[in-house]
C-alpha positions as CSV (number, residue, x, y, z in Angstrom):
1,M,-18.2,-40.5,0.2
2,S,-16.9,-37.1,1.2
3,G,-15.6,-34.6,-1.3
4,P,-12.1,-33.1,-1.4
5,A,-11.1,-30.9,1.5
6,P,-11.4,-27.2,1.1
7,A,-8.3,-25.5,-0.3
8,Y,-7.5,-23.8,3.0
9,V,-7.2,-27.1,4.8
10,E,-4.3,-28.2,2.5
11,A,-2.7,-24.8,2.7
12,A,-2.9,-25.0,6.5
13,E,-0.9,-28.1,6.5
14,D,2.0,-26.1,5.1
15,L,1.8,-23.9,8.2
16,R,2.0,-26.8,10.6
17,G,5.8,-27.2,10.3
18,N,6.3,-23.6,11.5
19,E,5.3,-23.4,15.1
20,D,4.8,-19.6,15.1
21,Q,2.6,-19.7,11.9
22,W,0.6,-22.6,13.3
23,T,0.0,-20.8,16.6
24,A,-1.2,-17.7,14.8
25,Y,-3.4,-19.7,12.5
26,G,-5.0,-21.5,15.4
27,S,-5.5,-18.6,17.8
28,T,-9.2,-18.2,18.9
29,G,-9.3,-14.8,20.4
30,N,-7.8,-11.3,19.8
31,C,-4.4,-11.8,18.3
32,A,-1.5,-9.5,17.3
33,I,0.8,-11.2,14.7
34,L,4.3,-9.5,14.6
35,A,5.7,-10.5,11.3
36,G,9.2,-9.7,10.0
37,P,10.2,-9.5,6.3
38,G,9.6,-12.7,4.3
39,S,8.0,-14.4,7.3
40,G,4.9,-15.7,5.4
41,K,2.5,-13.4,7.2
42,T,0.2,-12.9,4.1
43,K,-0.1,-16.7,3.7
44,T,-0.8,-17.1,7.4
45,I,-3.6,-14.5,7.6
46,T,-5.2,-15.4,4.3
47,V,-5.4,-19.1,5.3
48,K,-6.7,-18.0,8.7
49,I,-9.4,-15.8,7.1
50,A,-10.5,-18.8,4.9
51,R,-10.8,-21.0,8.0
52,L,-12.7,-18.4,10.0
53,L,-15.2,-18.0,7.1
54,A,-15.6,-21.8,6.8
55,E,-15.8,-22.7,10.5
56,D,-16.5,-19.7,12.7
57,V,-18.3,-16.8,11.0
58,H,-21.6,-17.8,9.4
59,R,-24.2,-16.0,7.3
60,P,-25.3,-13.3,7.4
61,R,-22.3,-12.2,9.5
62,R,-19.1,-11.2,7.7
63,I,-15.4,-10.6,8.2
64,A,-13.8,-7.2,7.5
65,C,-10.1,-7.1,6.4
66,I,-8.6,-3.6,6.4
67,T,-5.2,-2.6,5.1
68,Y,-3.0,0.4,4.2
69,S,-3.3,0.7,0.4
70,N,-5.1,-0.6,-2.7
71,A,-2.0,-2.5,-3.7
72,C,-2.1,-4.4,-0.3
73,V,-5.8,-5.1,-0.9
74,G,-5.0,-6.5,-4.3
75,E,-2.4,-8.8,-2.9
76,L,-4.7,-10.1,-0.2
77,R,-7.5,-10.6,-2.8
78,S,-5.2,-12.6,-5.1
79,R,-4.1,-14.9,-2.3
80,L,-7.6,-15.4,-1.0
81,N,-8.9,-16.1,-4.5
82,R,-6.4,-19.0,-4.8
83,L,-8.0,-20.4,-1.6
84,G,-11.4,-20.2,-3.2
85,V,-12.4,-17.1,-1.1
86,E,-13.8,-14.0,-2.8
87,D,-14.6,-10.7,-1.2
88,G,-18.1,-9.2,-1.5
89,D,-20.7,-11.4,0.1
90,R,-19.1,-12.6,3.3
91,L,-15.7,-10.8,3.2
92,V,-15.0,-7.1,2.8
93,L,-11.4,-6.2,1.8
94,S,-10.8,-2.5,1.8
95,T,-8.4,0.3,2.7
96,V,-9.0,2.2,5.9
97,H,-10.6,5.1,4.0
98,S,-12.9,2.9,2.1
99,F,-14.0,1.0,5.2
100,C,-14.8,4.2,7.0
101,L,-16.7,5.5,4.0
102,T,-18.8,2.5,3.2
103,E,-19.2,0.7,6.6
104,L,-19.3,3.7,9.0
105,V,-20.0,7.1,7.6
106,L,-22.5,6.3,4.8
107,P,-24.7,4.1,6.8
108,Y,-24.6,5.8,10.2
109,A,-23.4,9.4,10.0
110,G,-26.9,10.8,9.3
111,M,-28.6,8.8,12.1
112,A,-25.9,10.0,14.5
113,G,-26.3,13.6,13.5
114,L,-22.6,13.9,12.5
115,D,-21.7,17.1,10.7
116,V,-20.8,15.7,7.3
117,P,-22.0,16.8,3.8
118,E,-25.3,15.5,2.5
119,P,-25.0,14.0,-0.1
120,L,-21.6,12.7,0.8
121,V,-19.0,13.8,-1.8
122,V,-15.3,13.0,-1.3
123,A,-12.9,15.7,-2.4
124,S,-10.5,14.8,-5.2
125,P,-6.8,15.5,-4.5
126,A,-7.0,18.6,-6.8
127,Q,-10.0,19.9,-4.9
128,S,-8.3,19.3,-1.6
129,R,-5.1,21.1,-2.7
130,K,-7.1,24.1,-3.8
131,L,-9.2,24.4,-0.7
132,F,-6.1,24.0,1.6
133,A,-4.3,26.8,-0.4
134,D,-7.4,29.0,0.0
135,A,-7.5,28.3,3.8
136,Y,-3.9,29.1,4.2
137,R,-4.3,32.3,2.1
138,S,-7.4,33.5,4.0
139,T,-5.8,32.9,7.5
140,L,-2.1,33.7,7.0
141,G,-2.3,35.9,3.9
142,S,0.3,34.1,1.7
143,Q,1.0,31.0,-0.3
144,A,1.4,27.8,1.7
145,P,4.9,26.2,1.5
146,G,4.9,22.5,0.5
147,W,6.0,21.3,3.9
148,F,3.1,23.0,5.6
149,R,0.5,20.8,4.0
150,T,2.4,17.7,5.0
151,A,2.8,18.9,8.6
152,S,-0.9,19.8,8.8
153,D,-2.0,16.4,7.5
154,R,0.2,14.8,10.1
155,L,-1.3,17.0,12.8
156,R,-4.9,15.9,11.8
157,R,-3.8,12.2,11.9
158,T,-2.0,12.4,15.2
159,V,-4.3,14.7,17.2
160,P,-7.9,13.8,16.2
161,D,-9.6,15.6,19.1
162,R,-10.3,19.3,18.3
163,D,-11.3,20.2,21.9
164,S,-8.2,18.6,23.5
165,D,-5.4,20.3,25.4
166,E,-3.0,18.6,22.9
167,W,-4.7,20.3,20.0
168,R,-4.7,23.7,21.7
169,G,-1.0,23.2,22.6
170,W,0.0,23.2,18.9
171,S,1.1,26.3,17.1
172,G,-1.9,28.5,16.2
173,R,-0.7,28.6,12.6
174,E,-1.3,24.9,12.0
175,T,-4.5,24.5,14.0
176,T,-6.0,27.7,12.5
177,V,-5.3,26.7,8.9
178,V,-6.6,23.1,9.5
179,E,-9.8,24.4,11.1
180,A,-10.3,26.8,8.2
181,Y,-9.6,24.1,5.7
182,E,-12.1,21.7,7.3
183,A,-14.7,24.5,7.3
184,L,-14.1,25.2,3.6
185,L,-14.6,21.5,2.8
186,L,-17.9,21.4,4.6
187,D,-19.0,24.7,3.0
188,N,-18.3,23.2,-0.4
189,G,-20.2,20.0,0.4
190,L,-17.0,17.9,0.6
191,I,-15.1,15.6,2.9
192,D,-11.6,14.4,2.4
193,F,-10.1,11.0,3.1
194,D,-8.6,12.0,6.4
195,G,-12.0,13.4,7.3
196,L,-13.6,10.1,6.6
197,V,-11.4,8.4,9.2
198,L,-12.0,11.1,11.8
199,A,-15.7,10.8,11.2
200,G,-15.5,7.0,11.5
201,L,-13.6,7.5,14.8
202,A,-16.3,9.9,16.2
203,L,-19.0,7.4,15.3
204,V,-17.5,4.3,17.1
205,E,-16.2,6.2,20.1
206,K,-19.3,8.3,20.8
207,H,-22.1,6.0,19.9
208,A,-22.5,2.5,21.6
209,W,-25.2,1.6,19.1
210,V,-22.8,2.0,16.2
211,R,-20.3,-0.3,17.9
212,R,-23.1,-2.9,18.4
213,A,-24.1,-2.6,14.8
214,I,-20.5,-3.2,13.6
215,R,-20.1,-6.2,16.0
216,A,-23.4,-7.7,14.7
217,K,-22.2,-7.4,11.1
218,Y,-18.5,-8.0,11.6
219,P,-17.7,-10.2,14.6
220,V,-14.1,-10.5,13.3
221,V,-12.0,-7.6,11.9
222,V,-8.5,-8.2,10.5
223,I,-6.1,-5.3,10.1
224,D,-3.0,-5.9,7.9
225,E,0.1,-3.6,7.9
226,Y,-1.1,-2.2,11.3
227,Q,2.2,-0.3,11.8
228,D,1.3,2.0,8.9
229,L,-2.2,3.0,9.9
230,G,-1.9,5.7,12.6
231,L,-3.7,6.8,15.8
232,P,-7.3,7.3,14.5
233,L,-7.5,3.7,13.3
234,H,-5.8,2.5,16.5
235,R,-8.5,4.1,18.6
236,I,-11.3,2.7,16.3
237,V,-9.7,-0.8,16.9
238,L,-9.7,-0.2,20.7
239,A,-13.3,0.8,20.7
240,L,-14.3,-2.3,18.7
241,I,-12.4,-4.6,21.0
242,R,-14.3,-3.0,24.0
243,A,-17.5,-3.7,22.1
244,G,-16.6,-7.4,21.7
245,V,-15.3,-7.5,18.2
246,R,-12.6,-10.0,17.7
247,V,-9.5,-8.3,16.3
248,I,-6.6,-9.8,14.4
249,A,-3.8,-7.3,13.9
250,V,-0.8,-8.0,11.6
251,G,2.3,-5.9,11.1
252,D,5.9,-5.3,11.8
253,P,7.0,-2.3,13.9
254,D,10.4,-2.5,12.3
255,Q,8.9,-1.8,8.9
256,S,7.0,1.4,10.0
257,I,8.2,3.9,7.4
258,Y,5.3,6.4,7.2
259,G,5.9,8.6,10.2
260,F,5.4,11.7,8.0
261,T,1.8,10.6,7.6
262,G,1.3,10.0,11.3
263,A,2.1,6.3,11.6
264,K,3.7,5.2,14.8
265,P,5.2,1.7,15.4
266,A,4.6,2.0,19.1
267,L,0.8,1.6,18.5
268,L,1.2,-2.0,17.3
269,K,3.6,-2.8,20.2
270,A,1.0,-1.4,22.6
271,L,-1.8,-3.4,21.1
272,A,0.3,-6.6,21.4
273,R,0.8,-5.9,25.1
274,M,-2.9,-5.4,25.9
275,R,-4.6,-7.8,28.3
276,G,-6.5,-10.4,26.4
277,M,-4.4,-10.0,23.3
278,E,-2.4,-13.0,22.2
279,A,0.9,-11.9,20.7
280,V,2.6,-14.2,18.2
281,T,6.0,-13.4,16.5
282,L,6.8,-15.0,13.1
283,R,10.6,-15.6,13.4
284,L,11.5,-17.5,10.3
285,N,12.5,-15.5,7.2
286,Y,11.7,-17.5,4.0
287,R,13.1,-14.8,1.7
288,C,16.5,-13.5,2.7
289,A,19.9,-15.3,2.8
290,D,21.8,-15.5,6.1
291,S,24.1,-12.6,5.5
292,I,21.3,-10.3,4.5
293,I,19.3,-11.2,7.7
294,T,22.4,-10.6,9.8
295,A,23.0,-7.2,8.2
296,S,19.4,-6.1,8.4
297,K,19.1,-7.0,12.1
298,S,22.0,-4.7,12.9
299,L,19.8,-1.8,11.7
300,L,17.1,-2.4,14.3
301,A,16.7,-0.4,17.4
302,E,15.8,-3.5,19.5
303,P,17.4,-7.0,19.3
304,S,15.7,-9.5,17.0
305,D,15.7,-13.3,16.8
306,F,14.6,-13.5,13.2
307,R,16.5,-16.3,11.4
308,S,16.9,-17.9,8.0
309,H,14.6,-20.6,6.9
310,D,17.2,-22.5,4.8
311,G,20.7,-21.2,5.7
312,R,21.6,-19.8,2.3
313,K,24.7,-17.6,2.6
314,G,24.0,-14.7,0.2
315,E,26.1,-11.7,-0.5
316,I,26.3,-8.0,0.5
317,R,28.7,-5.8,-1.4
318,I,29.5,-2.1,-0.7
319,H,30.6,0.0,-3.7
320,R,32.4,3.3,-3.2
321,L,32.1,5.3,-6.5
322,E,33.5,8.7,-7.2
323,R,30.3,9.5,-9.0
324,N,27.1,11.5,-8.4
325,L,23.7,9.8,-8.3
326,Q,23.3,9.6,-12.0
327,G,26.8,8.2,-12.4
328,Q,26.0,5.6,-9.8
329,A,22.9,4.6,-11.7
330,E,24.8,4.4,-14.9
331,Y,27.4,2.1,-13.3
332,A,24.7,0.0,-11.7
333,L,22.6,-0.4,-14.9
334,G,25.4,-0.5,-17.4
335,Q,28.0,-2.7,-15.6
336,L,26.7,-4.2,-12.4
337,V,23.3,-5.5,-13.8
338,P,24.8,-7.2,-16.9
339,G,27.4,-8.8,-14.6
340,L,24.7,-10.1,-12.3
341,L,22.8,-11.6,-15.2
342,K,25.8,-13.2,-16.7
343,A,26.8,-14.7,-13.3
344,N,23.3,-16.0,-12.6
345,P,21.9,-17.5,-15.9
346,G,18.5,-18.2,-14.3
347,W,17.9,-14.5,-13.5
348,T,16.2,-11.9,-15.7
349,P,16.2,-8.1,-15.4
350,G,12.8,-8.4,-13.6
351,D,14.7,-10.2,-10.7
352,I,16.7,-7.0,-10.0
353,A,15.5,-3.8,-8.3
354,L,17.3,-0.5,-8.1
355,L,16.1,1.4,-5.1
356,Y,16.4,5.1,-4.1
357,R,15.1,7.2,-1.3
358,S,13.0,9.9,-2.9
359,L,11.0,10.8,-5.9
360,N,13.5,13.5,-6.9
361,E,16.1,10.8,-7.4
362,G,13.9,8.7,-9.7
363,T,14.1,11.0,-12.8
364,P,17.9,11.1,-13.2
365,I,18.0,7.4,-12.6
366,A,15.3,6.8,-15.3
367,Q,17.2,9.1,-17.6
368,A,20.3,7.0,-17.1
369,A,18.3,3.9,-18.0
370,D,17.0,5.6,-21.1
371,R,20.5,6.6,-22.3
372,L,21.6,2.9,-21.9
373,G,18.6,1.7,-23.8
374,M,17.5,-0.4,-20.9
375,R,13.8,-1.3,-20.5
376,Y,12.5,-0.6,-17.0
377,F,9.4,-0.5,-14.8
378,R,9.3,2.7,-12.7
379,L,7.3,2.7,-9.5
380,D,7.2,6.0,-7.6
381,N,5.1,9.1,-7.4
382,G,6.9,10.5,-10.4
383,S,5.7,7.7,-12.6
384,P,2.4,8.2,-14.4
385,I,1.5,4.6,-13.6
386,K,0.6,4.4,-9.9
387,R,-0.2,1.3,-7.9
388,T,-3.8,2.2,-7.3
389,R,-7.0,0.2,-7.5
390,L,-8.0,1.8,-10.8
391,T,-4.6,1.6,-12.5
392,E,-4.2,-2.0,-11.4
393,W,-7.5,-2.8,-13.0
394,L,-6.6,-0.9,-16.1
395,T,-3.3,-2.8,-16.4
396,S,-5.2,-6.1,-16.1
397,A,-7.7,-5.0,-18.6
398,A,-5.0,-4.0,-21.1
399,Q,-3.3,-7.4,-20.6
400,W,-6.7,-9.0,-21.4
401,C,-7.2,-6.9,-24.5
402,A,-3.6,-7.6,-25.7
403,G,-4.3,-11.4,-26.0
404,G,-5.0,-12.4,-22.4
405,W,-8.5,-13.2,-23.4
406,E,-7.1,-16.0,-25.7
407,R,-4.3,-17.2,-23.4
408,G,-6.4,-17.3,-20.3
409,D,-3.8,-15.5,-18.1
410,V,-6.4,-12.8,-17.4
411,Q,-10.0,-13.8,-16.8
412,L,-12.9,-11.6,-18.0
413,S,-14.9,-12.7,-15.0
414,Q,-12.3,-11.3,-12.6
415,L,-12.2,-8.0,-14.5
416,L,-16.0,-7.8,-14.1
417,K,-15.9,-8.7,-10.5
418,E,-13.3,-6.1,-9.6
419,W,-15.3,-3.6,-11.7
420,R,-18.4,-4.4,-9.7
421,R,-16.5,-3.9,-6.4
422,M,-15.6,-0.4,-7.6
423,R,-19.2,0.4,-8.7
424,R,-20.7,0.5,-5.2
425,S,-23.3,3.0,-6.1
426,L,-25.1,0.5,-8.5
427,R,-27.8,-0.9,-6.3
428,S,-30.4,-2.4,-8.6
429,E,-29.9,-5.5,-10.8
430,S,-31.0,-3.6,-13.8
431,E,-28.4,-0.9,-13.3
432,Q,-25.7,-3.5,-12.8
433,L,-26.7,-5.3,-16.0
434,V,-26.7,-2.2,-18.1
435,E,-23.2,-1.2,-16.8
436,R,-21.9,-4.8,-17.3
437,K,-23.1,-4.8,-20.9
438,R,-21.5,-1.4,-21.6
439,L,-18.2,-2.5,-20.1
440,V,-18.1,-5.9,-21.9
441,S,-18.9,-4.2,-25.2
442,A,-16.1,-1.7,-24.7
443,L,-13.5,-4.4,-23.8
444,F,-14.4,-6.6,-26.7
445,S,-14.2,-3.7,-29.1
446,L,-10.7,-2.9,-27.8
447,R,-9.0,-6.3,-28.2
448,N,-5.9,-5.3,-30.0
449,G,-2.5,-5.2,-28.3
450,A,-1.1,-2.8,-31.0
451,T,-3.7,-0.1,-30.2
452,P,-2.0,3.1,-28.9
453,L,-2.5,3.5,-25.2
454,R,-3.9,7.0,-25.6
455,K,-6.6,5.8,-28.0
456,W,-7.5,2.8,-25.8
457,L,-7.7,5.0,-22.7
458,Q,-9.9,7.6,-24.3
459,S,-12.3,4.9,-25.6
460,L,-12.6,3.4,-22.1
461,R,-13.1,6.9,-20.6
462,D,-15.9,7.7,-23.0
463,A,-17.6,4.3,-22.5
464,V,-17.4,3.7,-18.7
465,L,-14.5,5.3,-16.8
466,D,-15.5,9.0,-16.5
467,A,-19.1,8.1,-15.6
468,M,-17.9,5.7,-12.9
469,L,-15.5,8.3,-11.3
470,R,-18.3,10.9,-11.2
471,A,-20.6,8.4,-9.5
472,E,-18.4,6.8,-6.9
473,P,-17.3,9.0,-3.9
474,G,-14.8,6.4,-2.8
475,L,-12.8,6.7,-6.0
476,A,-12.3,10.5,-5.7
477,D,-8.5,10.0,-5.3
478,E,-8.4,8.1,-8.6
479,I,-9.5,11.1,-10.7
480,D,-6.1,12.8,-10.7
481,N,-4.4,9.4,-11.3
482,L,-6.4,8.8,-14.4
483,E,-5.8,12.4,-15.7
484,D,-2.0,11.9,-15.1
485,L,-2.1,8.6,-16.9
486,D,-4.0,10.1,-19.8
487,A,-1.7,13.1,-20.2
488,A,1.3,10.8,-20.1
489,A,-0.1,8.7,-23.0
490,M,-0.6,11.8,-25.2
491,R,1.9,13.1,-27.7
492,G,4.9,14.4,-25.9
493,G,4.1,12.4,-22.7
494,A,6.3,9.8,-21.0
495,L,4.0,7.0,-22.3
496,Q,3.4,8.3,-25.8
497,A,5.0,5.3,-27.5
498,F,3.0,2.8,-25.3
499,T,0.7,0.3,-26.9
500,V,-1.9,-1.6,-25.0
501,E,0.4,-4.6,-24.9
502,I,3.3,-2.6,-23.4
503,F,1.0,-1.1,-20.8
504,G,-0.5,-4.4,-19.9
505,N,3.0,-5.9,-19.2
506,Q,4.1,-3.1,-16.9
507,G,5.4,-4.6,-13.7
508,R,4.9,-8.1,-15.1
509,S,7.6,-8.4,-17.8
510,Q,10.8,-10.1,-16.8
511,D,12.6,-8.1,-19.4
512,Q,12.3,-4.9,-17.4
513,I,14.5,-3.9,-14.5
514,N,12.6,-2.4,-11.5
515,L,13.3,1.3,-10.5
516,M,11.5,2.4,-7.4
517,T,11.6,4.3,-4.2
518,L,12.3,2.5,-1.0
519,H,8.7,3.2,0.2
520,S,7.3,1.8,-3.1
521,S,9.3,-1.4,-2.7
522,K,7.7,-2.4,0.6
523,G,6.0,-5.8,0.3
524,L,8.0,-6.8,-2.8
525,E,10.9,-9.1,-3.2
526,F,13.8,-9.6,-5.8
527,Q,16.8,-11.8,-6.2
528,A,19.1,-8.8,-6.0
529,V,18.7,-5.2,-4.7
530,I,20.9,-2.3,-5.6
531,M,20.6,0.8,-3.4
532,V,22.1,4.1,-4.7
533,G,22.7,7.5,-3.2
534,L,23.8,6.3,0.2
535,E,26.1,9.2,1.2
536,A,26.5,10.7,4.6
537,G,24.1,13.6,5.0
538,V,21.8,12.1,2.3
539,F,20.7,8.9,4.0
540,P,19.9,9.6,6.8
541,S,19.4,13.1,5.4
542,S,20.6,16.3,7.1
543,Y,17.0,16.9,8.1
544,D,16.8,13.6,10.0
545,R,17.8,15.1,13.4
546,T,15.5,13.8,16.1
547,E,15.8,10.3,17.5
548,E,12.4,9.4,15.9
549,Q,13.5,10.6,12.5
550,L,16.8,8.7,12.7
551,E,15.0,5.5,13.7
552,E,12.6,5.8,10.8
553,A,15.5,6.4,8.4
554,S,17.1,3.2,9.7
555,R,13.8,1.3,9.3
556,L,13.5,2.5,5.7
557,F,17.0,1.3,5.0
558,Y,16.0,-2.0,6.7
559,V,13.0,-2.3,4.3
560,G,15.3,-1.9,1.3
561,V,17.9,-4.4,2.4
562,T,15.2,-7.0,3.2
563,R,13.7,-6.9,-0.3
564,A,16.6,-9.0,-1.5
565,K,16.7,-12.8,-1.5
566,T,20.3,-13.3,-2.5
567,Q,22.4,-10.2,-3.1
568,V,22.5,-6.6,-1.8
569,H,24.6,-3.9,-3.4
570,L,25.1,-0.6,-1.6
571,M,26.5,2.5,-3.4
572,F,27.8,5.8,-2.3
573,N,30.0,8.6,-3.5
574,S,32.7,9.6,-1.1
575,D,31.5,9.5,2.6
576,E,29.5,6.5,3.4
577,S,26.2,6.7,5.3
578,S,26.3,5.7,9.0
579,L,23.8,3.0,8.0
580,I,26.3,1.4,5.6
581,T,28.9,1.6,8.4
582,T,26.5,-0.3,10.7
583,I,26.1,-3.0,8.1
584,R,29.8,-3.2,7.3
585,E,30.6,-3.8,11.0
586,A,27.9,-6.4,11.3
587,T,29.2,-8.4,8.3
């Protein structure tokens, strides 16, 4: 008698009723999946990965799944775990930077004679900022303005070839400073995260034996959020395709909102048009009501045939308020939100998100919430709690310490597994056992939800965290995040009143309204979305002048609108944004 079918088989049956999802699931070659908001793309690719591991890719070969951020990695891991698939042995889930570090640069750079530090040490954000400032000062003789670093980073990500005419065609200011900065990194025995990707690109483009090695180990490579990943990764993908690696690329050009980092929606479109690449568009939107889909489609540069799954009507309301940003936030939080909760008894504050364009807007909005005594979860770069690999683990660990160990809503085994994934430098079983015992001992000693966050963090730092961050080059970008979190938990900091229980519930409590930038909201969904600060000259901003900039502003607005399942509320002061006008005319 045969046993029960694997979990992915049952999950696949849910895809069968959607022709597009079923086609993407069943594709057998290179495939580009163009997936709009709420189209079920994460379910589609995770079920597909589970099938490939069960039926197509056999030991000792593996699948690599690469995506934009640690938050995206976490979401994929959670979905795959529910299908009985864990990363580690046969599946590698990682960001682009992590993949380039662990699967390309560390194993092959030395053999290829690539000019990278030995031993390989990844610069922390603070180290990177200092060396860039030094490079600017030594070449141009002054202090670098903030915009110059952003522009230089974008240059490195869009023109990877230092000996090309395109590189030489740029202003000598940018190229000279970048070259000086990269030289300083090397002189100090460091490489930064962009450098890892550039090194990975050099390895796969210049060395056929590296491409063969990757193909032998990873016959299938899945790339999620392709529209956010930029030219160097695109060229890595093209090189792998030429080498015979099967590529599955997933993304949405209409949600490409990281142009300032070098991302280009045209790259995914070009990949989808390649010979031998099957292109599948997921057209059904399972999230948004009809009116929201109609409004959002009006923002797109090209026509779209996305449509509602169930025909719900929904609501879009436009609010003209003679108030500044803080006044808009006070109205939204003090009047609109209570009204929404009263009119929809099944909703909680966690079902509502207040979205804004930039970090600078987050502080006055949070201050408005504080004055109203409203509990909130803030997600932007101004928050001491970032959505990173380490802070996500810390949040789960806090939840476990605050009673999750008794309730079973956080498993110690999962905490240990994720910890092991971060501790890549531990090779021997004895090292792993010692580290495991130290971590378990620390967690068990800290099982008290009432413990002040500052005390809990310091205990973990002393026991395991600081040693881990010193030992793991791939976690260099987490050093500053931990310092910021620690400082915020100290007396006078934004989190000084936090206990372990409060920290563990951040982003999970339905009693907290969500405050976040539009960029941070990507990938999330809510019953209602409130967008503030939508005045003419602000969104799009007066600095959005080129066609490319205006199109990205429109895509960012599109991302915000499509976070909502049921209601969208748009607020402005006196002169409405042209994007609001577009929506008004469409609805």
